[in-house]
PARO-179300 format. One line per field, with one value per residue: residue number from 1; residue in one letter; x, y, z of N, C-alpha, C in turn. Coordinates in Angstrom, 2 decimals. Atoms other than C-alpha are relative to their C-alpha. Layout:
// residues N
resi (NUM:...)
resn (a:...)
n_east (X:...)
n_north (Y:...)
n_up (Z:...)
ca_east (X:...)
ca_north (Y:...)
ca_up (Z:...)
c_east (X:...)
c_north (Y:...)
c_up (Z:...)
This chain:
// residues 234
resi (1:2:3:4:5:6:7:8:9:10:11:12:13:14:15:16:17:18:19:20:21:22:23:24:25:26:27:28:29:30:31:32:33:34:35:36:37:38:39:40:41:42:43:44:45:46:47:48:49:50:51:52:53:54:55:56:57:58:59:60:61:62:63:64:65:66:67:68:69:70:71:72:73:74:75:76:77:78:79:80:81:82:83:84:85:86:87:88:89:90:91:92:93:94:95:96:97:98:99:100:101:102:103:104:105:106:107:108:109:110:111:112:113:114:115:116:117:118:119:120:121:122:123:124:125:126:127:128:129:130:131:132:133:134:135:136:137:138:139:140:141:142:143:144:145:146:147:148:149:150:151:152:153:154:155:156:157:158:159:160:161:162:163:164:165:166:167:168:169:170:171:172:173:174:175:176:177:178:179:180:181:182:183:184:185:186:187:188:189:190:191:192:193:194:195:196:197:198:199:200:201:202:203:204:205:206:207:208:209:210:211:212:213:214:215:216:217:218:219:220:221:222:223:224:225:226:227:228:229:230:231:232:233:234)
resn (m:p:e:t:p:s:e:t:h:l:d:i:r:i:i:p:v:t:p:f:a:q:n:c:s:l:l:w:d:t:k:t:m:k:g:v:l:v:d:p:g:g:e:a:e:k:i:l:h:g:v:e:k:y:g:v:s:i:e:a:v:w:l:t:h:g:h:l:d:h:a:g:g:a:e:d:i:k:k:a:l:g:v:p:i:i:g:p:h:k:d:d:q:f:w:m:d:q:i:s:e:d:w:a:k:y:g:q:e:g:m:g:r:n:c:t:p:d:r:y:l:e:d:g:e:e:l:e:l:a:g:v:k:f:g:v:a:h:c:p:g:h:t:p:g:h:v:v:i:y:n:k:d:m:k:i:a:f:v:g:d:v:l:f:k:g:s:v:g:r:t:d:f:p:k:s:n:p:q:q:l:i:d:s:i:t:k:k:l:w:p:l:g:n:d:m:r:f:i:p:g:h:g:p:m:g:t:f:g:e:e:r:q:s:n:p:f:v:g:d:h:v:v:g:e:g:k:g:r:s:s:g:i:m)
n_east (0.84:-0.86:0.15:0.29:-0.49:0.88:0.80:1.19:0.93:0.63:-0.55:0.37:-0.12:0.32:0.85:-0.03:1.30:0.24:-1.01:-1.15:-0.76:-0.02:-0.25:0.97:-0.60:0.84:-0.71:0.84:-0.53:0.02:0.68:1.46:0.30:0.67:-0.90:0.45:-0.50:-0.55:0.06:0.58:0.23:0.94:0.06:0.42:0.15:-1.35:-0.41:0.80:-0.52:-1.21:0.43:0.52:-1.12:-0.77:0.91:0.00:1.25:-0.34:0.61:0.09:-0.80:-0.79:-0.41:-1.04:0.45:1.25:-0.11:0.81:-0.66:-0.22:1.28:1.06:0.69:0.40:1.45:0.43:-0.42:0.88:1.33:-0.10:-0.38:0.62:-1.06:-0.16:-1.12:-0.69:-1.00:-1.14:0.37:1.19:-0.34:0.00:1.35:0.31:-0.49:0.87:1.28:-0.10:-0.67:0.64:-0.28:-1.41:-0.23:0.59:-0.95:-1.02:0.67:0.17:1.27:0.31:-1.17:0.11:1.18:-0.17:0.22:-0.14:-0.45:0.76:-0.82:-1.20:-1.15:-0.78:-1.38:-0.20:0.98:-0.44:0.87:-0.32:0.37:-0.32:-0.78:-1.22:0.32:-0.68:0.03:0.48:-0.67:0.55:-1.14:0.47:-0.97:0.53:1.37:0.06:0.46:-0.74:-0.53:-0.86:0.36:-1.25:-0.20:-1.43:-0.52:-0.10:-0.83:0.68:0.82:0.77:-0.24:0.78:-0.79:-0.92:-1.38:-0.25:-1.41:-0.68:0.79:1.02:1.28:0.21:0.60:0.63:1.45:0.65:-0.28:-1.31:-0.94:-1.33:-0.70:0.69:-0.40:-1.36:0.07:0.65:-0.97:-1.18:0.37:0.93:-0.42:-1.39:-0.17:0.45:-1.17:-0.53:0.33:1.42:0.31:1.24:0.72:0.53:1.20:-0.38:-1.40:-0.57:-0.23:-1.32:-0.14:-0.26:-1.44:-0.46:0.45:-0.78:-1.32:-0.08:1.14:-0.44:0.93:0.04:-1.15:-0.68:-0.92:0.82:0.72:-0.98:-0.47:1.16:0.36:0.96:0.79:1.12:0.37:0.83:0.49:1.44)
n_north (-1.19:-1.17:-1.10:-1.26:-1.14:-0.30:-1.20:0.30:0.73:1.07:1.33:0.94:1.43:0.78:1.15:0.87:0.62:0.81:1.02:-0.62:-0.72:-1.40:-0.93:-1.05:-0.93:-0.79:-1.26:-0.84:-1.09:0.47:-0.97:0.08:1.41:0.12:0.65:0.52:1.31:-0.01:1.28:1.14:0.91:1.06:0.35:-1.24:0.22:-0.06:-1.41:-0.72:0.40:-0.79:-1.38:-0.03:0.26:-1.22:-1.08:-1.03:-0.36:-0.08:-1.10:0.29:1.05:-0.47:1.11:-0.30:0.53:0.74:1.46:0.68:0.12:-1.35:-0.70:0.97:-0.22:-1.40:-0.15:0.47:-1.01:-1.16:0.28:0.19:-1.23:-1.18:-0.91:-0.02:0.63:-1.03:0.60:-0.56:-0.73:0.58:1.01:1.33:0.44:1.31:1.01:0.02:0.57:1.45:0.53:1.24:1.00:0.37:0.83:1.31:0.74:0.54:0.86:-0.78:-0.71:-0.76:-0.68:-1.43:-0.43:-1.11:-1.30:-1.22:-1.05:-1.24:-1.04:0.45:-0.88:-0.44:-0.35:-1.33:-0.32:0.21:0.58:-0.58:0.72:-0.76:-1.18:0.39:0.18:1.06:-0.20:1.09:0.12:1.02:0.82:1.14:0.99:1.25:-0.21:-1.34:-1.02:0.11:-1.23:0.10:-1.01:-0.21:-1.20:-0.30:-0.26:1.30:0.84:1.28:0.11:1.23:0.16:1.08:0.99:-0.63:0.30:0.89:0.10:0.90:0.36:-0.96:0.62:0.74:-0.74:0.96:-0.12:-0.87:-1.44:-0.29:-0.54:0.03:-1.27:-0.92:0.33:-0.51:-1.47:-0.40:0.14:-0.87:-1.40:-0.45:0.43:-0.35:-1.41:-0.26:0.05:1.32:0.39:0.31:1.39:0.41:1.20:0.60:0.80:1.32:0.09:-0.97:-1.39:-0.35:-1.42:-0.23:-0.01:1.39:0.59:-0.61:0.62:1.45:0.64:0.49:-0.40:-1.47:-0.65:-0.97:0.70:0.57:-1.03:-0.95:0.49:0.15:1.41:0.31:1.20:0.18:1.39:-0.17:1.15:0.00)
n_up (0.00:0.10:-0.92:0.68:-0.75:-1.13:0.22:0.79:-0.86:0.75:-0.20:1.05:-0.21:1.19:-0.26:1.19:0.29:1.18:0.28:0.65:-1.02:0.42:-1.10:-0.27:-0.97:-0.89:-0.24:-0.84:-0.81:-1.39:-0.86:0.20:0.28:1.30:0.92:1.29:0.40:1.35:0.68:-0.71:1.12:-0.32:-1.41:-0.67:-1.44:-0.57:0.02:-0.99:-1.31:-0.20:-0.25:-1.37:-0.91:-0.20:-0.41:1.04:0.67:1.41:0.73:1.43:0.60:1.13:0.86:0.99:1.29:-0.07:-0.03:-1.01:-1.29:-0.55:-0.11:-0.26:-1.25:-0.14:-0.09:-1.32:-0.97:0.18:-0.55:-1.44:-0.71:0.60:0.44:1.45:0.68:0.78:0.88:0.73:1.20:0.63:1.01:-0.63:-0.37:0.57:-0.93:-1.17:0.43:0.13:-1.18:-0.44:1.03:-0.05:-1.17:0.27:0.84:-0.89:-0.97:-1.23:0.06:-1.20:-0.55:0.27:0.75:0.94:-0.63:0.78:-0.91:-0.14:0.62:0.69:-0.22:1.16:-0.28:-0.56:-1.04:-1.37:-1.00:-1.30:-1.22:-1.21:0.35:0.71:1.42:0.74:1.43:0.85:1.30:0.90:0.41:0.78:0.44:-0.56:0.46:0.60:-0.93:-1.26:-0.60:-1.18:-0.99:-0.72:-0.81:0.04:-1.34:-0.67:0.86:0.14:1.20:0.17:1.44:0.59:0.74:0.95:-0.35:-1.13:-0.38:0.92:1.17:0.42:0.26:1.25:1.11:0.91:-0.17:0.99:-0.07:-0.59:0.97:-0.62:0.07:-0.91:-1.37:-0.19:-0.03:-1.25:-1.09:0.15:0.17:-1.05:-1.34:-0.33:-0.38:-1.37:-0.88:-0.33:-1.37:-0.08:-0.29:0.66:-0.39:1.22:-0.18:-0.49:-0.38:-0.94:0.37:0.51:0.30:1.42:0.22:0.07:1.27:1.08:0.00:0.16:0.65:1.31:1.06:0.18:-0.63:0.85:0.91:1.08:0.75:0.49:1.28:0.88:0.08:-1.03:0.23:-0.89:-0.21:-1.17:-0.74:-0.23)
ca_east (0.00:1.50:2.18:0.88:2.25:0.86:-0.37:-2.88:-4.48:-5.24:-4.77:-4.97:-5.65:-5.67:-8.44:-7.67:-10.81:-11.95:-10.12:-7.80:-6.49:-7.39:-6.22:-9.30:-8.09:-9.87:-8.77:-9.96:-9.40:-8.44:-10.01:-13.49:-13.36:-14.83:-13.44:-13.70:-13.25:-11.02:-11.81:-14.13:-13.91:-16.19:-16.93:-18.84:-19.55:-15.82:-15.20:-18.04:-16.66:-13.33:-15.08:-16.87:-13.69:-11.91:-15.01:-15.00:-17.98:-17.77:-18.48:-17.97:-16.62:-13.77:-13.10:-9.93:-11.45:-14.38:-13.01:-14.99:-12.37:-12.17:-15.76:-17.69:-18.55:-19.33:-23.08:-23.50:-21.49:-23.59:-26.84:-25.62:-24.26:-26.12:-22.93:-22.10:-19.85:-17.26:-15.12:-13.72:-13.75:-16.92:-15.05:-15.06:-18.85:-18.99:-16.88:-19.17:-22.18:-20.88:-19.49:-22.04:-21.56:-17.78:-17.83:-20.12:-17.50:-15.08:-17.65:-18.17:-21.85:-22.84:-19.29:-20.05:-22.79:-23.02:-22.83:-23.16:-21.16:-22.92:-20.05:-17.47:-13.99:-11.96:-8.24:-7.23:-10.26:-9.98:-11.51:-11.66:-11.70:-11.84:-10.39:-7.54:-7.54:-6.61:-5.67:-7.09:-5.09:-6.80:-4.43:-5.82:-4.09:-5.12:-8.70:-9.81:-11.35:-8.74:-7.86:-5.16:-6.00:-3.12:-2.05:1.33:1.68:1.01:3.08:0.54:-1.15:-3.90:-2.90:-5.32:-3.94:-1.82:1.40:2.65:5.87:8.02:5.29:2.47:-1.16:-2.29:-3.22:-4.92:-8.43:-11.00:-10.07:-6.68:-3.74:-0.07:1.33:-1.33:-0.37:3.30:2.46:0.15:2.90:5.77:3.86:1.28:2.82:6.58:6.24:4.58:8.02:10.29:9.29:5.62:4.45:1.79:-0.81:-1.44:-4.56:-2.68:0.53:2.89:3.37:6.28:7.59:7.77:11.50:12.08:10.04:11.92:15.14:14.13:10.75:11.43:8.48:8.63:11.93:14.06:16.48:13.60:11.49:14.56:15.47:11.96:11.38:8.59:6.80:3.50:2.77:1.54:-0.22:-3.83)
ca_north (0.00:3.34:6.12:9.56:12.99:14.06:17.40:15.70:13.60:10.89:7.17:4.23:0.52:-2.04:-4.65:-7.51:-8.80:-11.27:-14.38:-11.97:-10.52:-7.01:-4.12:-2.21:0.91:2.43:6.08:8.32:11.52:10.66:13.84:13.60:9.85:10.54:8.43:6.86:3.40:3.07:0.14:-2.07:-4.97:-7.42:-9.09:-6.04:-7.59:-8.00:-4.38:-3.10:-5.07:-3.29:0.07:-0.72:-2.01:1.32:3.40:5.22:7.05:6.47:9.51:8.02:5.18:6.09:3.80:3.71:1.53:-0.68:-4.21:-6.72:-7.02:-3.25:-2.09:-5.26:-4.26:-0.61:-1.01:-3.03:-0.46:2.33:0.64:-0.26:3.19:5.54:7.01:8.03:6.13:8.46:7.47:6.13:7.90:7.31:5.18:2.30:2.09:-0.92:-2.85:-1.87:-3.02:-6.60:-7.09:-9.74:-11.59:-11.51:-12.86:-15.69:-16.65:-17.22:-19.31:-16.52:-15.64:-12.94:-11.74:-8.37:-6.37:-4.03:-0.35:3.10:5.88:8.95:10.97:10.15:11.63:13.57:14.23:17.16:17.08:17.02:14.95:16.01:14.26:16.28:19.33:17.37:17.51:14.60:14.94:12.82:11.63:9.83:6.94:4.76:1.66:-1.16:0.03:3.09:4.84:4.11:6.95:7.36:9.26:10.90:13.41:15.11:16.20:12.71:11.28:8.56:7.39:4.84:3.44:0.54:-1.79:0.74:-0.06:-2.82:-3.35:-4.84:-4.98:-3.13:-3.76:-6.23:-4.91:-7.97:-6.84:-5.25:-1.59:-1.98:-0.26:-1.03:2.30:4.24:2.39:3.23:6.87:7.06:5.85:7.87:11.09:11.18:9.24:9.77:13.60:13.29:12.54:9.62:9.71:9.17:5.94:3.90:1.39:-0.96:-3.00:-6.16:-6.92:-4.76:-1.02:0.66:4.05:5.58:6.08:2.38:1.44:3.92:2.20:-1.44:-2.04:-4.27:-2.82:0.95:1.57:4.42:1.92:0.57:3.57:5.74:3.56:3.65:0.00:0.25:-3.06:-4.06:-7.44:-7.10:-9.37:-8.23)
ca_up (0.00:-1.00:1.48:0.60:1.56:4.94:3.63:1.32:4.09:1.55:2.00:-0.39:0.01:-2.78:-2.76:-5.19:-6.90:-9.56:-10.83:-12.68:-9.38:-10.45:-8.26:-7.11:-5.27:-2.30:-2.04:0.76:2.76:6.33:7.72:6.20:5.49:2.06:-0.73:-4.16:-5.63:-8.68:-10.98:-8.90:-11.35:-9.56:-6.25:-5.06:-1.66:-1.00:-2.01:0.16:3.09:2.60:2.47:5.72:7.35:6.82:7.61:4.29:2.80:-0.95:-3.13:-6.61:-8.71:-11.09:-14.06:-16.14:-18.87:-19.70:-19.50:-17.44:-14.68:-14.15:-14.60:-13.72:-10.16:-10.84:-11.32:-8.12:-6.17:-7.64:-6.66:-3.18:-2.31:-4.65:-6.11:-9.70:-12.08:-13.62:-16.59:-18.74:-22.11:-24.14:-26.69:-24.19:-23.88:-26.20:-23.68:-20.81:-22.84:-22.87:-19.35:-18.35:-21.62:-21.29:-17.73:-18.88:-21.47:-18.59:-16.72:-14.17:-14.58:-12.12:-11.50:-13.11:-14.78:-17.75:-16.85:-18.35:-16.66:-15.35:-16.76:-19.41:-19.16:-21.72:-21.90:-19.70:-17.41:-13.63:-10.87:-7.24:-3.88:-0.67:-2.41:-4.01:-7.79:-10.04:-13.68:-16.48:-19.48:-22.35:-23.10:-25.90:-27.17:-24.83:-25.30:-27.27:-24.28:-21.61:-19.23:-16.60:-13.41:-11.56:-8.92:-9.34:-5.70:-4.36:-7.20:-7.85:-11.05:-11.52:-14.91:-15.37:-18.03:-19.93:-18.08:-15.77:-13.88:-16.63:-19.24:-21.01:-21.84:-24.47:-27.88:-29.38:-28.42:-30.75:-31.37:-29.64:-31.29:-30.47:-31.67:-29.78:-26.61:-27.02:-27.77:-24.74:-22.44:-23.86:-24.60:-21.78:-18.88:-19.07:-18.98:-15.55:-14.09:-13.28:-9.61:-10.43:-8.80:-10.53:-9.46:-12.38:-12.96:-12.03:-10.20:-8.12:-8.14:-9.88:-10.92:-14.37:-13.95:-13.30:-16.37:-18.54:-17.50:-17.74:-19.40:-22.45:-24.37:-23.74:-21.97:-23.29:-24.81:-26.92:-27.88:-28.28:-31.21:-32.65:-31.82:-29.30:-28.96:-27.39:-25.90:-22.37:-19.90:-19.52)
c_east (0.88:-0.25:-0.26:0.51:-0.99:-0.90:-1.27:-1.07:-0.75:0.69:-0.54:0.15:-0.41:-0.79:0.01:-1.35:0.05:1.09:1.25:0.87:0.18:0.11:-1.09:0.58:-1.09:0.82:-0.89:0.78:-0.14:-0.66:-1.52:-0.49:-0.86:0.99:-0.62:0.57:0.47:0.00:-0.49:-0.45:-1.01:0.05:-0.36:-0.11:1.35:0.48:-0.74:0.43:1.26:-0.33:-0.49:1.13:0.77:-0.88:-0.10:-1.40:0.31:-0.82:-0.23:0.82:0.74:0.48:1.08:-0.36:-1.13:0.08:-0.71:0.63:0.34:-1.32:-1.14:-0.79:-0.57:-1.49:-0.53:0.40:-0.91:-1.36:0.04:0.20:-0.61:1.00:0.15:1.21:0.61:1.13:-0.44:-0.46:-1.13:0.32:0.07:-1.40:-0.33:0.51:-0.93:-1.38:0.04:0.70:-0.59:0.28:1.45:0.31:-0.56:0.94:1.11:-0.62:-0.26:-1.28:-0.27:1.18:-0.08:-1.20:0.35:-0.24:0.16:0.40:-0.97:0.75:1.20:1.11:0.72:1.42:0.09:-1.02:0.59:-1.09:0.42:-0.48:0.48:0.92:1.30:-0.37:0.87:-0.14:-0.48:0.75:-0.66:1.17:-0.47:1.14:-0.41:-1.49:-0.08:-0.38:0.71:0.46:0.92:-0.34:1.19:-0.04:1.50:0.59:0.19:0.94:-0.58:-0.87:-0.70:-0.04:-0.80:0.91:0.87:1.43:0.05:1.48:0.65:-0.78:-0.96:-1.28:-0.06:-0.63:-0.57:-1.52:-0.59:0.27:1.25:0.93:1.39:0.72:-0.64:0.42:1.38:0.00:-0.64:0.99:1.11:-0.36:-0.93:0.51:1.42:0.17:-0.46:1.14:0.43:-0.37:-1.49:-0.19:-1.30:-0.56:-0.60:-1.27:0.27:1.47:0.48:0.11:1.40:0.09:0.28:1.50:0.57:-0.37:0.77:1.39:-0.03:-1.15:0.39:-0.88:0.01:1.12:0.68:0.92:-0.74:-0.63:0.95:0.56:-1.15:-0.47:-1.01:-0.87:-1.17:-0.36:-0.94:-0.53:-1.49:-0.69)
c_north (1.24:1.00:1.27:1.15:0.43:1.19:-0.27:-0.70:-1.09:-1.33:-0.92:-1.42:-0.71:-1.23:-0.88:-0.69:-0.77:-1.06:0.56:0.79:1.47:0.92:1.07:0.88:0.74:1.21:0.90:1.07:-0.37:0.98:-0.13:-1.43:-0.18:-0.59:-0.42:-1.41:0.09:-1.42:-1.15:-1.06:-1.10:-0.28:1.22:-0.17:0.08:1.44:0.79:-0.35:0.80:1.45:0.14:-0.17:1.28:1.20:1.13:0.21:0.24:1.08:-0.33:-1.24:0.61:-1.21:0.44:-0.53:-0.99:-1.49:-0.60:-0.01:1.34:0.72:-0.90:0.22:1.38:0.18:-0.45:0.98:1.23:-0.23:-0.13:1.31:1.27:1.03:-0.06:-0.80:1.04:-0.64:-1.38:0.93:-0.74:-1.11:-1.42:-0.50:-1.37:-1.14:-0.12:-0.56:-1.52:-0.65:-1.34:-1.14:-0.48:-0.86:-1.40:-0.85:-0.63:-0.93:0.67:0.84:0.70:0.72:1.51:0.30:1.14:1.32:1.11:1.11:1.18:1.16:-0.66:1.02:0.30:0.35:1.43:0.40:-0.25:-0.69:0.56:-0.90:0.82:1.18:-0.30:-0.32:-1.09:0.28:-1.24:0.06:-1.11:-0.76:-1.23:-0.93:-1.38:-0.09:1.43:1.11:0.00:1.37:-0.38:1.17:0.18:1.26:0.26:0.21:-1.30:-0.94:-1.41:0.04:-1.36:-0.26:-1.13:-1.01:0.62:-0.49:-0.93:0.06:-1.05:-0.39:1.14:-0.75:-0.72:0.89:-0.94:-0.03:0.83:1.47:0.34:0.50:0.09:1.34:1.04:-0.25:0.56:1.52:0.49:-0.03:1.03:1.49:0.54:-0.34:0.44:1.47:0.33:-0.13:-1.41:-0.47:-0.29:-1.49:-0.38:-1.28:-0.59:-0.80:-1.37:0.05:1.14:1.41:0.19:1.51:0.15:-0.03:-1.40:-0.63:0.60:-0.65:-1.45:-0.66:-0.44:0.41:1.50:0.70:0.93:-0.68:-0.62:1.11:1.05:-0.39:-0.20:-1.42:-0.39:-1.19:-0.02:-1.47:-0.08:-1.29:0.00:0.98)
c_up (0.00:1.11:-0.79:0.84:1.06:-0.28:-0.81:0.83:-0.77:0.28:-1.09:0.52:-1.29:0.42:-1.25:-0.19:-1.31:-0.19:-0.68:0.98:-0.37:1.21:0.05:1.10:0.77:0.43:0.84:0.75:1.46:0.96:-0.09:-0.14:-1.24:-1.01:-1.30:-0.18:-1.45:-0.54:0.88:-1.02:0.23:1.48:0.85:1.51:0.71:0.07:1.06:1.42:0.32:0.31:1.44:1.02:0.31:0.34:-1.00:-0.56:-1.48:-0.70:-1.48:-0.33:-1.19:-0.80:-0.98:-1.38:0.21:0.04:1.22:1.39:0.63:0.26:0.45:1.27:0.18:0.20:1.36:1.09:-0.08:0.65:1.52:0.75:-0.57:-0.47:-1.52:-0.47:-0.92:-0.79:-0.44:-1.12:-0.71:-1.00:0.57:0.34:-0.56:0.87:1.21:-0.31:-0.07:1.20:0.44:-0.96:0.07:1.23:-0.20:-0.85:0.84:1.07:1.33:-0.06:1.34:0.63:-0.20:-0.86:-0.95:0.73:-1.02:0.96:0.05:-0.63:-0.68:0.25:-1.31:0.46:0.55:1.04:1.38:0.81:1.35:1.12:1.18:-0.28:-0.72:-1.44:-0.62:-1.49:-0.73:-1.33:-0.80:-0.60:-0.78:-0.40:0.46:-0.31:-0.52:0.98:1.34:0.47:1.15:0.91:0.93:0.85:0.11:1.39:0.78:-0.73:-0.11:-1.25:-0.02:-1.51:-0.64:-0.67:-1.09:0.23:1.20:0.35:-0.90:-1.23:-0.35:-0.31:-1.34:-1.06:-1.05:0.17:-1.14:0.31:0.81:-1.09:0.64:-0.01:0.90:1.43:0.30:0.10:1.30:1.15:-0.10:-0.06:1.09:1.40:0.35:0.37:1.42:1.01:0.36:1.38:0.18:0.24:-0.70:0.60:-1.26:0.29:0.58:0.40:0.88:-0.56:-0.57:-0.12:-1.49:-0.29:-0.13:-1.34:-1.17:-0.09:-0.45:-0.75:-1.42:-1.16:-0.26:0.75:-0.99:-1.01:-1.18:-0.83:-0.54:-1.34:-0.98:-0.14:1.06:-0.36:0.97:0.08:1.17:0.59:0.20:-0.95)
């Protein structure tokens, strides 16, 4: 679990959900105890138990993209708590329209439900929690409507399936685009700074600086030679 600067009064806990071990993030202000859920991919009851455990009052659900394991629990959370679903970009709605069908293909009927956000996000917009603003970067490639949500002061970015520690997102899905993914990472994420920490959709946290040094798909030694590759894990 990442530490956050004391002046922000924000805390984060990761709640792994679904058979894909997806990182659902619970982010909240320790003074007001108001918070948000980032990418509640499924197992809504487990997520709600975590919310209750930490005594957080959820204000909204933030989605980075529309895949079943990231958006599958959003509708159940919305109905249980009466909160809006915010994000991703509208170009991912087709994924959110088939969440139930996709889970059934994996033999996991009932794991997640289709959803329609109350608000789509565009590149350059801002989100806010307890007076703390978060930037939004539209980062297509893995999916066409993927967004990354970040805060420069906290040095934290919720990157969904754009980037992983040592890897990048898959681009063999409908409307995926390998070059777009590489451009999203190098042109939207790297400029946020090498000390920016990221919480990926799966697996351990990392920093942009570490990935620039060692990532075999988008490290500087690869993209600097114009050989950016995309393979990824999820």
